[in-house]
Backbone as CSV, one residue per row, in Angstrom:
resi,resn,N_x,N_y,N_z,CA_x,CA_y,CA_z,C_x,C_y,C_z
1,GLN,9.957,-68.287,-28.372,9.046,-67.430,-28.318,7.678,-68.074,-28.084
2,THR,7.141,-67.745,-27.173,5.653,-68.528,-27.085,4.535,-67.313,-27.545
3,MET,3.703,-68.002,-27.390,2.046,-67.151,-27.821,1.831,-66.790,-26.900
4,GLU,1.224,-65.601,-26.739,0.551,-65.357,-25.530,-1.037,-65.397,-26.075
5,GLY,-1.663,-65.815,-24.922,-3.124,-66.073,-25.130,-4.010,-64.763,-25.485
6,PRO,-4.994,-64.564,-25.359,-5.929,-63.784,-25.414,-5.894,-62.410,-24.226
7,MET,-5.825,-61.410,-24.053,-5.940,-60.596,-22.966,-7.087,-60.341,-22.399
8,ALA,-6.755,-60.676,-21.033,-8.274,-61.072,-20.406,-9.006,-59.574,-20.525
9,LYS,-10.372,-59.874,-20.511,-11.213,-58.750,-20.419,-11.394,-57.760,-19.346
10,GLY,-11.620,-56.657,-19.353,-11.964,-55.457,-18.332,-13.631,-55.616,-18.245
11,TYR,-14.151,-55.329,-16.634,-15.462,-54.936,-16.611,-15.517,-54.075,-15.666
12,TRP,-17.213,-53.601,-15.642,-17.720,-52.581,-14.514,-18.454,-52.957,-13.829
13,ILE,-18.315,-53.224,-12.573,-19.557,-53.830,-12.055,-20.064,-52.824,-11.303
14,ALA,-21.361,-52.859,-11.567,-22.147,-51.286,-10.453,-23.396,-51.831,-9.679
15,HIS,-23.479,-51.243,-8.472,-24.594,-51.285,-7.963,-25.098,-50.096,-7.536
16,ASN,-26.367,-49.845,-7.916,-27.229,-48.352,-8.087,-28.300,-48.721,-7.660
17,GLN,-28.361,-47.164,-6.811,-30.057,-46.905,-6.317,-30.312,-45.716,-7.050
18,ILE,-31.524,-45.220,-7.610,-31.841,-44.241,-8.205,-32.985,-43.213,-7.791
19,SER,-32.235,-42.051,-7.533,-33.669,-41.367,-6.687,-34.719,-40.485,-8.032
20,ASP,-33.949,-40.417,-9.185,-34.728,-39.436,-10.182,-34.743,-40.439,-11.493
21,ALA,-35.934,-41.154,-12.025,-35.523,-42.048,-13.012,-35.314,-41.417,-14.500
22,GLU,-36.072,-39.997,-14.486,-35.970,-39.293,-15.837,-34.716,-38.771,-15.985
23,ALA,-33.909,-38.297,-14.751,-32.601,-37.942,-15.005,-31.668,-38.467,-15.258
24,TYR,-31.671,-40.071,-14.460,-31.004,-40.855,-15.168,-30.738,-41.463,-16.451
25,GLU,-32.036,-41.226,-17.233,-32.105,-41.794,-18.608,-31.282,-40.656,-19.316
26,ALA,-31.050,-39.122,-19.115,-30.522,-38.196,-19.667,-28.924,-38.975,-19.179
27,TYR,-28.385,-39.528,-18.232,-27.289,-40.055,-18.132,-27.043,-41.434,-19.288
28,LYS,-27.884,-42.074,-19.120,-27.575,-43.276,-20.141,-27.147,-42.739,-21.591
29,ILE,-28.300,-41.619,-21.939,-28.061,-41.285,-23.471,-26.649,-40.475,-23.359
30,ALA,-26.588,-40.148,-22.420,-24.833,-39.077,-22.565,-23.409,-40.133,-22.464
31,ALA,-24.008,-41.532,-21.523,-22.730,-42.416,-21.268,-22.904,-43.168,-22.683
32,ALA,-23.792,-43.347,-23.432,-23.689,-44.064,-24.690,-22.670,-44.096,-25.527
33,PRO,-22.553,-42.888,-26.099,-21.344,-42.443,-27.096,-20.035,-43.271,-26.594
34,ALA,-19.795,-42.730,-25.027,-18.515,-43.109,-24.759,-18.239,-44.690,-24.538
35,LEU,-19.323,-45.158,-24.107,-19.493,-46.658,-24.151,-18.829,-47.325,-25.221
36,ARG,-19.527,-46.930,-26.253,-19.400,-47.595,-27.505,-17.910,-47.093,-28.525
37,ALA,-17.417,-46.091,-27.981,-16.197,-45.935,-28.293,-15.171,-46.628,-27.681
38,TYR,-15.322,-47.377,-26.400,-14.397,-48.323,-25.749,-14.942,-49.502,-26.061
39,GLU,-16.224,-49.699,-26.935,-16.350,-51.510,-27.165,-17.017,-52.090,-26.294
40,ALA,-17.788,-51.425,-25.519,-18.449,-51.521,-23.890,-19.392,-52.923,-24.652
41,LYS,-19.974,-53.648,-23.690,-20.980,-54.304,-24.025,-21.527,-55.083,-22.499
42,PHE,-22.888,-54.521,-22.761,-23.814,-54.829,-21.447,-23.985,-56.368,-21.415
43,LEU,-23.633,-56.793,-20.390,-24.029,-58.271,-19.923,-24.975,-58.307,-18.781
44,VAL,-24.982,-57.489,-17.976,-26.376,-57.527,-17.309,-26.552,-56.111,-17.262
45,ARG,-27.862,-55.725,-16.956,-28.640,-54.168,-16.901,-29.828,-54.414,-16.043
46,ALA,-29.653,-54.359,-15.006,-30.717,-54.035,-13.471,-31.766,-54.833,-14.137
47,GLY,-31.383,-56.284,-14.649,-32.340,-57.185,-14.649,-32.841,-58.073,-13.262
48,ALA,-34.150,-58.912,-13.225,-34.766,-59.246,-11.846,-33.296,-59.732,-11.170
49,ALA,-33.338,-59.662,-10.158,-32.255,-59.920,-8.868,-32.887,-60.294,-7.790
50,GLU,-32.148,-60.953,-6.910,-32.729,-61.536,-5.649,-30.981,-61.569,-4.771
51,PHE,-31.223,-61.387,-3.526,-30.023,-61.176,-2.945,-30.031,-61.832,-1.661
52,PRO,-29.256,-63.303,-1.654,-29.638,-64.558,-0.662,-28.763,-63.629,0.129
53,GLU,-27.344,-63.114,0.338,-26.337,-62.981,0.921,-26.239,-61.258,1.007
54,GLY,-26.111,-60.867,1.923,-25.608,-59.513,2.125,-26.406,-58.644,1.603
55,GLN,-26.433,-57.253,1.645,-26.965,-56.354,1.137,-26.644,-55.316,-0.069
56,MET,-27.579,-55.160,-1.279,-26.887,-54.545,-2.159,-27.986,-53.478,-2.743
57,ARG,-27.425,-52.618,-3.162,-28.321,-51.569,-4.246,-29.488,-51.912,-5.158
58,PRO,-30.567,-51.995,-5.437,-31.430,-52.419,-6.742,-31.312,-52.920,-7.546
59,ARG,-30.147,-52.051,-8.180,-29.959,-52.328,-9.933,-28.381,-52.708,-9.674
60,THR,-28.257,-53.807,-10.672,-27.058,-54.480,-10.927,-26.670,-54.126,-12.472
61,ILE,-25.303,-53.613,-12.747,-25.090,-53.508,-13.804,-23.343,-54.403,-14.220
62,VAL,-23.723,-55.166,-15.249,-22.150,-55.741,-15.725,-21.638,-55.043,-16.964
63,ILE,-21.032,-54.543,-17.505,-20.669,-53.997,-18.569,-18.808,-54.611,-18.894
64,GLU,-18.902,-55.490,-20.094,-17.801,-55.898,-20.548,-16.802,-55.302,-21.546
65,PHE,-15.340,-54.901,-21.143,-15.017,-54.399,-22.012,-13.811,-55.266,-22.770
66,PRO,-13.117,-54.444,-24.187,-12.037,-55.956,-24.396,-10.762,-55.996,-23.543
67,SER,-10.392,-55.122,-22.803,-9.283,-55.277,-21.520,-9.818,-54.098,-20.286
68,LEU,-8.630,-54.691,-19.372,-8.675,-53.779,-18.359,-8.552,-52.158,-18.459
69,GLN,-7.519,-51.827,-19.589,-7.314,-50.570,-20.034,-8.092,-49.896,-20.856
70,ALA,-9.208,-50.365,-21.633,-10.602,-49.952,-21.829,-11.197,-49.588,-21.070
71,ALA,-11.470,-50.568,-20.120,-12.420,-49.843,-19.238,-11.879,-48.778,-18.535
72,GLN,-10.472,-48.922,-18.177,-10.133,-47.587,-17.329,-10.424,-46.607,-17.785
73,ASP,-9.920,-46.777,-19.340,-9.690,-45.679,-20.157,-11.477,-44.943,-20.326
74,CYS,-12.124,-45.910,-20.503,-13.579,-45.154,-20.809,-14.156,-44.651,-19.467
75,TYR,-13.775,-45.109,-18.136,-14.490,-44.585,-16.912,-13.403,-42.858,-17.019
76,ASN,-12.583,-43.118,-17.523,-11.283,-41.629,-17.430,-11.985,-40.635,-18.403
77,SER,-12.528,-41.177,-19.627,-12.542,-40.544,-20.581,-13.263,-38.964,-20.527
78,SER,-12.951,-37.858,-21.191,-13.761,-36.847,-20.834,-15.622,-36.859,-20.948
79,ALA,-15.434,-37.734,-22.071,-17.018,-38.142,-22.600,-17.795,-38.535,-21.777
80,TYR,-16.900,-39.616,-20.921,-17.729,-40.404,-19.839,-17.999,-39.633,-18.212
81,GLN,-16.950,-38.760,-18.135,-16.994,-37.943,-17.035,-18.118,-37.089,-17.020
82,ALA,-18.493,-36.507,-18.266,-19.349,-35.465,-18.368,-20.586,-36.148,-18.346
83,ALA,-20.915,-37.310,-18.866,-22.171,-38.458,-18.086,-22.236,-38.534,-16.956
84,LYS,-21.079,-38.969,-16.181,-21.214,-39.010,-15.056,-21.568,-38.098,-14.332
85,ALA,-21.315,-37.173,-14.578,-21.884,-35.677,-13.791,-23.562,-35.675,-13.623
86,LEU,-24.119,-36.169,-14.667,-25.666,-36.307,-14.582,-26.164,-37.028,-13.943
87,ARG,-25.183,-38.142,-13.613,-25.415,-39.466,-12.437,-25.178,-39.299,-11.290
88,THR,-24.455,-38.436,-11.012,-24.047,-38.167,-9.074,-24.859,-37.636,-8.933
89,PRO,-25.644,-36.658,-9.334,-26.607,-36.125,-8.146,-27.934,-36.947,-8.143
90,VAL,-28.115,-38.093,-8.802,-29.619,-38.476,-8.843,-29.523,-39.953,-8.753
91,SER,-28.293,-40.350,-8.099,-28.075,-41.972,-7.849,-26.741,-41.908,-6.780
92,ILE,-27.040,-43.248,-6.432,-25.903,-43.545,-5.080,-25.545,-44.940,-5.672
93,GLY,-24.203,-45.262,-5.667,-23.745,-46.508,-6.170,-22.248,-46.999,-5.618
94,ASP,-21.940,-48.180,-6.209,-20.709,-48.639,-5.985,-20.411,-49.185,-7.309
95,LEU,-19.321,-48.942,-7.559,-18.599,-49.278,-9.023,-17.167,-49.687,-8.546
96,VAL,-17.076,-50.842,-9.359,-15.814,-51.542,-9.132,-15.141,-51.703,-10.771
97,ILE,-14.170,-51.566,-10.955,-13.201,-51.965,-12.595,-12.151,-52.996,-12.112
98,VAL,-12.537,-53.952,-12.887,-11.956,-55.128,-12.624,-11.812,-55.765,-13.974
99,GLU,-10.362,-56.452,-13.777,-10.095,-57.485,-14.884,-10.627,-58.994,-14.427
100,GLY,-10.669,-59.368,-15.630,-11.568,-60.759,-15.848,-10.363,-61.731,-15.683
101,TYR,-11.242,-63.347,-15.118,-10.361,-64.385,-15.257,-10.353,-64.665,-16.547
102,ASP,-9.201,-65.401,-16.705,-8.650,-65.773,-18.121,-8.040,-67.432,-17.717
103,GLY,-8.570,-67.923,-16.887,-8.031,-69.080,-16.955,-8.042,-70.530,-17.450
């Protein structure tokens, strides 16, 4: 029997454009407990960016989770969905939930 390596991490990668910064702050506050519950760790949070190729929205967010399952479960949790309801009216964006590369 072989030992399995550590499980690949899961990630949310989002590109957002916000129309109401104050309302978006309410989303961030509401989302924080859900993210903590699933051991989320911000790796990128809307830092300085340039776009040498293609077109992106101005804010890039990368959040790491212990596993793909944790990333999926966090998104689908009632706590996160309640927070998302605050974000949806004040931002547009793209979000991918993706498994990390464990090569």
